[in-house]
C-alpha positions in Angstrom: 2.7 13.4 22.3 2.0 12.9 18.6 5.7 13.4 17.8 6.8 11.0 20.5 4.4 8.4 19.2 5.6 8.8 15.7 9.2 8.5 16.7 8.4 5.4 18.8 6.4 3.9 16.0 9.3 4.4 13.6 11.7 2.7 16.0 9.4 -0.2 16.4 8.9 -0.6 12.7 12.7 -0.4 12.1 13.1 -3.1 14.7 10.5 -5.3 13.1 12.2 -4.8 9.8 15.5 -6.0 11.3 13.7 -9.0 12.8 12.1 -9.9 9.5 15.4 -9.5 7.7 17.3 -11.6 10.3 14.7 -14.4 10.5 13.9 -14.3 6.7 10.3 -14.6 7.7 7.5 -13.9 6.8 8.1 -14.8 3.2 4.6 -14.3 1.8 5.3 -14.8 -1.9 9.0 -15.5 -2.4 8.9 -15.0 -6.2 7.2 -11.5 -6.1 7.1 -10.2 -2.5 9.4 -12.0 -0.2 10.9 -11.2 3.2 13.3 -8.7 1.6 10.4 -6.7 0.3 8.6 -6.9 3.6 11.8 -5.5 5.2 12.0 -2.6 2.8 8.3 -1.8 3.3 8.7 -1.7 7.0 11.8 0.6 6.8 10.0 2.9 4.3 7.0 3.3 6.6 9.4 3.8 9.6 11.3 6.5 7.7 8.0 8.3 6.7 6.8 8.1 10.3 10.0 9.7 11.7 10.2 12.2 8.9 6.7 13.5 9.7 7.6 13.7 13.4 10.7 15.8 12.7 8.8 17.9 10.2 6.1 18.7 12.8 8.8 19.8 15.2 10.8 21.8 12.7 7.9 23.7 11.1 5.7 24.3 14.2 8.5 25.5 16.5 9.8 28.2 14.1 
């Protein structure tokens, strides 16, 4: 269930990133860390989450 949770979390984070990018909000500090950086942060965390899930499956099933 850990793998399923990590994949689901990644999907949710990717979706939140798309929402942030589409709405251009939140925009916490537009000069240094705006909505675009929030978008990238969410997509990076989503990628890491799904990468870990796939790694667990790949390395524990072999």
